[in-house]
Phi, psi and omega in degrees: 000147181245134181237129174232107184062234180274352187263128179243126175261135179218153177282165178300321180298316177298319181293319179300318179293320178298314180297320180295328179276359180077026182262032177286116179260012183282137175274086188296329177298318175295315179299311181299330182283343185285139175282160178302322181298318179295317178301315180294321180296314180294319179296319179296321179296322181280314186243352187084163182294143177280145171303146183305325184293341182267346185302324184284352180262000184274137176239121182283132176081182175258148175292152177282162180080199181285129177280141174280138175276143181297155177294162180299172182248152173245141174279126179225156170268126187225130178266121183236142176306139184301320183291325179293312179300315179298321180298316180293316181301324180293343179283352173100190183303140182093011185299326180292324174298318180293323177301314181297318180300320178295316177296322178297318180297321179293315177300314177304315179299316182293322177295318180295319177298324179292321176294326179292328180286342184284000000 
């Protein structure tokens, strides 16, 4: 796990192991008492507002039971518009991971839309 100030980054596997050992330090009573407006305000302070298109891909909380790990990654050559690539690069270290997250959110939204149409 990597820690920067009060923020700790962990892999899905590390989180699963912590939960299995009962090392969850989240104050769930405090979380449950928060209004949706408060949650959104805090999220906006930390990350900025999400584009409307990403809202339907957000899952609140962690799933119960064993968490599925994301599939492995493949190295590919991908042609991306210069301005788009530059924007992501300006966001700093980890920009490729953020690009992958955007693509994953799009795929998830499309899958959810497909399920709704069935």
